[in-house]
N, C-alpha and C positions, 0 to 999 in steps of 0.2 A: 508495499499504500505507502509507499515514498516516505513511512511515515520514522523517518531514521533515526532524529531526536531521540523520539520516545525505545526503538528499542535499544538505543546508544544506555539510555538509562536503564532500562531492562536484562542488558546485558553486565553491565559493574557494576550491581543488585547481587546477578547470579555469577561474578565471576568469585566478588563481596565473603560471597554465601559460600562458595570454593574454598576462600582462602582459609573463612576461621574454621572449617574443616579439618582443612589439611588431607582437601580433597585436592592431590597431584594432577592425578591429567584431567579432570575437572575443568578448570585452573588453564593449559591445554588449552581445552578446546573451547570455557568463556575468551577467554586472551583471542584465541582466535578470528571469532563469529563477531567479536568489536570489533576486532582492526580493519574487519567487510565497510563491516557500518560507519565506523565513524569513514575511512577512505573516500563515503559518498557525500560524509557531507562535511567534513570536521577537518582536513587535510589533511598526513601522514604521521607525523610526529609526532602523537603519541601513539600510532601503534607502531611507529617503530619504537618503542619501549616497550611495548606489550607482548613482544614475539623474543624480542629482548632480555624482558623476562620469564618470561615459563614459555623457551623452549617442551620442544618432545623427548624425553628417555630413549634409553635402549630398549626398557619396559612398556613405554606406554601404547597404548591396542593401537592399529591401525589408521581405524576412520580416522581416528584424533591426529594417529603423525599425518593421515593424509589432511586431512580440513587443516593444518596451522602452518604443510608447504602452501595450500593450494593461500591461505592468507598471506602467505609471503608473497608471490606471486604474483596478484595482486597488486599490492603496495608496494613493487619493485613497477608494475607496468605505467601502473602513472606514474611512478619517476620516474620514467624513459628508458630505469637500466631494460631494457628488450633478452637482452642470451643473462641474464642474471632471473630472469623471470622463470627464460625457458629451466634455465638449472630448474629451479624450485620448485614449476609443475610436473618436467620430469619427477621428479622425488616423491611427486605424490603421490604419483599414475605407477610408482612402484610399492610405495603405501598402499594405494586401491587394490592393488593385484591378489594382499590374499585376505583382504573384507567379499568374509559372503552375503547373500541376497540383491536384496536389487538397492543395496544403499553402493555397493563397487562398482552398477553401470554411471550411477550417477553421477561418484568420483571418476572415473576414467575420463565420461566427459570431458568435469569440468577443470580438468585438467591435461586432454590431448585438445581438448581447443582452449585455451590459457595459453600448449604448447606452438597451437595452428595458430594464433595472433601477433605471441612474440615475437613469432619466427620472420609473420610477414612484416613488424616494421622493426626488426631489424635488419632489411632487404634479405628474406630467406624466400621465399619465394615457393619457388623447387619445392624445399622441406615443407611448407605450409600447407600448402595443398594436403595432401596425403593424412599431413595430424586430423584436419579438419574430417577433411571424407573417414575418421576411421570412427570417429568419436560423434556423426548424427546419427546411425546406426543405437549404443547406449542413451543419446541421449530419447533416445525417439523412445526407445522402452521405457524408460525410470521414465517417462510421461509430463516430467516438466518443463510448462511453457515457456520461463525465466531464459532454465537453459537453453531450450530447443531456443528461442531468443538468443541466447547469444551462442550458438551451433553458424546456424545460418549466419549470425553479420557476417559470420568469419567470408563464409565461403560467400554472401555477396562481396566482399572485400578481394578475393579472393580471382572472382569472376569479371568483376568491373575491372583488377587492374589487368589481370591477362588480354582486354579485350574482347571478356564477353557482357557485352554493358545490359543488352537486352535480358539473359543470366542473370546477371550478377540484380536486375529489375524487376523478374521475379521472386528473387532468396532475396529483398530487400522486400517487396508487397507480403508475402509470406511475412514473413520475422518481422512487422510489422502488424500482420490480423493477432497474432502469438504475444506480442504484444501485448494491447490493449484487451485481451481475456487477460490479464494478469494485471492490469487493476495499477502499475503503477506510472505513471505520468513521464519521470525520467527514462525508461525506456522509450516506451515512450518518440516522448522527442525526440533523443536518437536516433532510431528509425529513423522517423518524419526527417532528420538530419541530413541521412546521406540518402536518402532518396531525389529530394530533393537536390542532393551535387549530381548524385546521376541522372535525374533528367538535362541538369545542365547543361553535362559532356553532351548528348542528344540535342540540344538544343533548347529545348522543349521549356520553352521561357514562364506560361500558366502551370503547368505541372507542379514544374521547380519551386514558382511562388507561392502556389497552396500548399501544396508541404513546409514549405519555408513557416510562415505564417505560422497552420496549425504546429508546428514544433515548438514556437513562443507560449501558443498561448498555452500548450497544453503546462505549463509551466511557468503560469502568469505568479507574477510577481517576485519568480526564484529561479530567470529560466536559466537555460544551461548554456554552457560558453558551445555550444559545437550549433544549439539552436540560437543563436543571435549570431554566430557568425555563419554560418547556412543562408540567412536571410541576409544580412552584407553579399553577399557572394555574387545575393538575385539580385541586389541593389547597383554591384559594381557592373554588371552585365548585362541590365536594361539603360545603366549611366541615368538612374535616378537619387537622388539626395537623399542622403539619411544611414554612408553606409561608415563614416563614418564613426560618427555616435558608438551604434551598432557594436561594431571593433573595440574603442574605448572601454564598453560594459562586459564587452566577450572577455578581451583582458584580464580584469582584474576580480573577475569573477574565476575564470580559473589558474590564476597564483594567487587566491584564497583558498586553493583547496586544494596547490601542491598538484595538480591534474599535470602532469607535462606534454604529454599528448593532445590535451586539450588547445592545451600553451603552444602547443603548434601549428597547430591545426590555427588561430585562430593568427599565428604571426601570420603565415602561407596566404593569410588571403589579405592585412593589412601589404605585405608586399606588393597581390597585385592590386590592391589598388592603389597602393602608391607610383606603378606600372603602366596601368592605365591611365594613368594622371597625369603621365609627361609631369613625374618624378623622381626616376629611378634612381636618383643617387641618395633620394633618404631610404631608397628600398633596400639597395644595399650596403646599409649604416644598419639595421636593424642586428638583433643579433643572433649569431647564426650555432648557435651551441647547441647538439642538441637535432641539430633542424632533419625533416626527412631527406628522403634525397627524392622523394618527387618534389618536390623543390628546385632543385638545381637545375632545369631551364628556361623559366622565371625566372630566376639568378642571374642565364646571361644572356635572357630582352634587357636586362637591369643593365647589364657591363654593354647590349652592339645601343646600348637605347642613351647610356655614358660618355655614349662617343670611343669608346673598349675593344671593338673589334677581337681584340688575339686574345680578348683576356675569355673574352664571347667562346671562341675558335676552341680553345681550349677547353672549358668547366663542357659543354659540348657536346668538346671529343671525349670526354672522361662519360661525363649522363649514358652517350650512348650507347658507349661495350655496360656501361654494370645494368643497367634497364635487359640489353642485348641478354648475357648473362641468368639475368635473373627472369630470365620470363612475362614480364612488366610490360608488353605490347602499346600501351598508352600511352607510356611518359618516355619507349622509344619514340614514337610520333612525333609530339612532339618534342624530345633533343632534339631529331633528324633534321626538323623545323631550322630551331632556333638555329640552327650549324651550317644548315644549311644561307640561311638569309646572315650570320658573321662573315661567314665565306664570301657572298656576295656583293666585296671589293675587287677596284680594279688587280686587272690581273689573274682573278683567282676564281673568273665566271664561270669556266668552262667548270669545277671543282662545284661545286654550287648547285649546276645546271644538274647533275649525278646527284648528291645529295637532294635537291629534293629531292630526284625523282623518285627515290629509292623512301622518302616521307610518302609519296602520293600513293605510291604504291600497298605500301604496308597502310594509309587510313580505306582504301577501296577492298585489299582485302579480308577488313576485320567485322562489317564494313566502319566504319564513322566520318560521317559524314563532318560531321563539325571539322577537325582533322582535315579528309583531303577539303574541308571550305578556307582552312588556316594554308595548307603549302599555298593552296590555288593564292589568296592576296598576299601570300609574301613572297612569292615567284616576282606578281608584277610592282614589287614594291621599291625607291632607292634608298637604300638603306644607310645616306650617309642624309638622311635627307627628314629622312620619318623619328616621329614623336610616343608612337601606340605600339602594340598590340596587333596585327592583325585576327581578328576576328571578337 
């Protein structure tokens, strides 16, 4: 029901009771559950302390051990430590394998889903997809709608980054329907925010706006940074005012929650706002620590539009290699496009044409109509005078 503050109060009382009774296993379990709630409503510092204070021991039951390591994985994930989150989720999976009954399937679904999400954001998409597919039957068998939403969200993200946008939207719509059944407005807002982004990738502006506005309404009074960023992204693409205010608010919320994934998401949208607003140098001045590889093409555009074509060539070339290796075909299309634009300087026209051809072929193959449109516009542009991203 997303009443996280009340849940935290109950769990603190439970933890205190376990301490009074000297129940070591109960303390580990209560501290883990409390940590996961605190991550959603009050940040991560208290959760870090709880997990250090109440760790599992060699004789702790497998269910409690798995729950502890899953809480550690969630906490590390939201603070941007994706490799460490994957390791904790893998440890949780090992513990879950020793649990009998239906609880085993639920914990396996959660641990595999967390592994998939962490691997994905660590840039290891090829390894992430099998983990997500392995998690799905466990989640379906367990029958927890909230858990299924998480797994479907992972599959949606993988489909999107692989360039299968229609499949990504289908996963996203199924996840949204299940999220609505859970009664958790935060989960509903998150799924709507992602659907908004996917429709925007297809230049379906009406659908994108409807999902973004609904996401903000879902959490009215306490909107998520993802919802605010999604609506800002729509306003940026449609050329409407109000994006700067939404992004400022989204940044404040993400910082207060200590959610590094949200911070990076908001920062990427801020960079797009600045680049499309003819302020590329300000975009380059944004902090980049822990930023997603997916922002590399955007930063290459900023370098090109700041009069630094050689730096743009180097960044876009490196992103092309990474995206191709990781199977991120949308990012590859975008990287090839900006790489070609950066090459389109006197003396390198032939290289630019060849790279534009590669980008156009990939956009047509996926298919990715907005990518094809951007390639076409970029090919026609004089990049010595251009002041914004095409499309």
